[in-house]
C-alpha positions in Angstrom: 27.3 -3.0 -4.0 30.8 -3.3 -5.5 33.4 -0.5 -5.3 33.1 0.2 -9.0 29.4 0.5 -8.8 29.7 3.0 -5.9 31.9 5.2 -8.2 29.4 4.8 -11.1 27.1 7.7 -12.0 23.7 7.2 -10.5 22.1 7.7 -13.9 23.9 4.6 -15.1 22.7 2.6 -12.1 19.1 3.4 -12.7 17.1 0.7 -14.6 13.6 0.8 -16.0 12.1 -0.9 -12.9 13.7 1.8 -10.8 11.9 4.5 -12.7 8.6 2.7 -12.1 9.5 2.5 -8.4 10.1 6.2 -8.4 6.7 6.7 -9.9 5.3 4.7 -7.0 7.0 7.1 -4.5 5.8 10.2 -6.4 2.2 9.0 -6.4 2.4 8.5 -2.6 4.0 12.0 -2.3 1.2 13.5 -4.4 -1.4 11.8 -2.2 0.2 13.4 0.9 0.2 16.9 -0.8 -3.5 16.5 -1.6 -4.4 15.7 2.0 -2.3 18.7 3.2 -4.4 20.9 0.9 -7.8 19.6 2.1 -9.2 16.5 3.9 -11.9 16.5 1.2 -9.3 15.1 -1.2 -9.4 11.8 0.7 -10.9 9.9 -2.2 -8.5 11.2 -4.8 -5.5 10.6 -2.5 -6.8 7.0 -1.9 -6.9 6.5 -5.7 -3.3 7.6 -5.9 -2.4 4.9 -3.4 -4.1 2.3 -5.6 -2.1 3.6 -8.6 1.0 3.3 -6.5 0.1 -0.3 -5.8 -0.2 -0.9 -9.5 3.2 0.7 -10.1 4.6 -1.4 -7.3 3.4 -4.6 -9.0 4.7 -3.4 -12.4 8.2 -2.7 -11.2 8.5 -6.2 -9.8 7.2 -7.7 -13.0 9.5 -5.6 -15.2 12.5 -6.4 -12.9 11.8 -10.2 -13.2 11.8 -10.0 -17.0 15.1 -8.1 -17.3 18.3 -7.3 -15.5 17.9 -6.5 -11.8 19.4 -3.1 -10.9 21.7 -2.6 -7.9 19.3 0.1 -6.5 16.2 -2.0 -6.8 15.6 -3.5 -3.4 16.5 -0.5 -1.3 14.7 1.9 -3.7 11.6 -0.3 -3.5 11.5 -0.2 0.3 11.9 3.5 0.4 9.1 4.1 -2.1 6.8 1.7 -0.1 7.4 3.6 3.1 6.1 6.8 1.4 3.2 5.3 -0.5 1.9 2.6 1.8 3.2 3.8 5.2 3.3 7.6 5.4 0.6 8.4 2.8 -2.2 6.3 4.4 -1.3 7.6 7.9 -1.5 11.2 6.6 -4.9 10.5 4.9 -6.2 9.1 8.2 -4.7 12.0 10.2 -6.2 14.7 7.9 -9.7 13.2 8.1 -9.8 12.3 11.8 -7.6 15.0 13.5 -10.4 17.4 14.2 -12.2 14.9 16.5 -9.5 12.4 17.4 -6.2 14.3 17.2 -4.2 12.6 19.9 -5.6 9.1 19.1 -4.9 9.3 15.4 -1.4 10.7 16.0 -0.7 7.5 18.0 -2.4 5.1 15.6 -1.0 6.7 12.5 2.5 6.9 14.0 2.2 3.2 15.0 1.0 2.3 11.5 4.0 4.0 9.9 6.5 2.7 12.5 5.3 -0.9 12.1 5.4 -0.6 8.3 9.1 0.5 8.5 9.9 -2.3 10.8 8.1 -4.8 8.5 10.2 -3.6 5.6 13.4 -3.7 7.6 12.8 -7.3 8.6 11.9 -8.2 5.0 15.2 -6.8 3.8 17.2 -8.6 6.5 15.3 -11.9 6.6 13.3 -12.8 3.6 11.1 -15.9 3.4 11.4 -17.4 -0.1 7.8 -18.5 -0.5 6.0 -15.9 1.5 6.1 -13.1 4.0 6.6 -13.0 7.8 4.1 -10.3 8.8 1.5 -8.6 6.6 3.2 -6.8 3.6 3.1 -3.0 3.9 1.6 -2.8 0.4 -1.4 -4.8 1.5 -1.8 -2.6 4.6 -1.7 0.7 2.7 -4.1 -0.6 0.1 -6.5 -1.7 2.8 -6.6 1.8 4.3 -7.2 3.3 0.8 -10.0 0.9 0.0 -11.6 1.4 3.4 -11.7 5.2 2.8 -13.2 4.7 -0.7 -16.0 2.5 0.6 -16.9 4.1 3.9 -15.9 7.8 3.8 -18.9 10.1 4.2 -21.2 7.1 4.8 -21.5 7.3 8.6 -19.0 9.3 10.6 -19.0 7.2 13.8 -18.8 3.9 12.0 -16.1 5.2 9.6 -13.9 6.9 12.1 -14.0 4.0 14.7 -13.6 1.5 11.9 -10.6 3.3 10.4 -8.8 3.6 13.8 -9.5 -0.1 14.5 -8.4 -1.3 11.1 -5.1 0.7 11.2 -4.4 -0.7 14.6 -5.0 -4.3 13.5 -3.0 -3.8 10.3 -0.1 -2.3 12.3 0.0 -5.4 14.6 -0.2 -7.8 11.7 2.8 -6.1 9.9 5.1 -6.8 12.8 3.6 -10.1 13.7 5.1 -13.5 13.0 2.1 -14.6 11.0 3.1 -16.2 7.7 1.5 -14.8 4.6 1.9 -16.6 1.3 3.1 -15.1 -1.9 0.1 -15.3 -4.2 1.0 -17.5 -7.1 -2.5 -18.4 -8.3 -3.1 -16.2 -11.4 -6.8 -16.1 -10.8 -6.4 -14.3 -7.5 -3.7 -11.9 -9.0 -5.8 -11.2 -12.1 -9.0 -10.6 -10.0 -7.1 -8.2 -7.7 -5.6 -6.3 -10.6 -8.8 -6.0 -12.6 -10.7 -4.8 -9.5 -8.1 -2.1 -8.8 -8.2 -0.9 -12.4 -12.0 -0.8 -12.3 -11.9 1.3 -9.1 -9.6 3.8 -10.8 -11.5 4.0 -14.0 -14.9 4.5 -12.3 -13.4 7.2 -10.1 -12.2 9.2 -13.1 -15.5 8.6 -14.8 -17.3 10.1 -11.8 -19.2 7.0 -10.9 -19.3 7.3 -7.1 -21.5 4.3 -6.5 -19.5 2.2 -8.8 -16.3 3.2 -7.0 -17.8 2.1 -3.6 -19.0 -1.2 -5.0 -15.7 -2.1 -6.8 -13.6 -0.9 -3.8 -15.9 -3.0 -1.5 -15.3 -6.1 -3.7 -11.5 -5.4 -3.5 -11.8 -5.2 0.3 -13.4 -8.7 0.3 -10.4 -10.0 -1.7 -8.0 -8.3 0.8 -10.0 -9.9 3.6 -9.5 -13.3 2.1 -5.8 -12.7 2.0 -5.8 -11.5 5.6 -7.4 -14.8 6.5 -5.1 -16.9 4.2 -2.8 -18.1 7.0 -5.9 -20.0 8.3 -7.1 -21.4 5.1 -3.9 -21.5 2.9 -5.5 -19.3 0.2 -3.5 -18.2 -2.8 -1.3 -21.3 -3.5 
């Protein structure tokens, strides 16, 4: 940032993509507040994370179509920590703490810490055509979708699976595994449509539909997790 920009009013530095990024952060913050109120809000909080993912995609698309703001990259990382690092960890903690308090503190803390490290590495060393380590957005979305599919289905399966999934995602975020940037519009379009369907079905009260659509989204996420092996997404 130049000296003249540092002396500029922050209101003049804010661009349209930055406002969408702030929406991302506020959606994550609202998800956290809902889980503080009651663990029974897990579904609604997970939907808010999906909406944050959509906002995260929109701010990037808008930024590419217009002038990049000086706040953009740092603001985006801060918002991602809230919505895709802290919020999923809080959701998991609120649900699992009564039975697995110590364990979920460790797993949730590791998930958040690895997400922060992942973003710090991305800001310092960015691969032009992909990502080193699983993106935090993908990790946060995976937790939200898992909750939508399996919450209140079977406690033992759900709780053990969530702990295992978050542990694996944390490791992948700080790993040196190379994940491609998805350029194939079919994959991007499918992922976007599925997320929108999940949100619409939730607000229409179609519980079964939400689980099915979220499950289909998890399959797409699973393909991306395996993409380093099969070069999916190019």
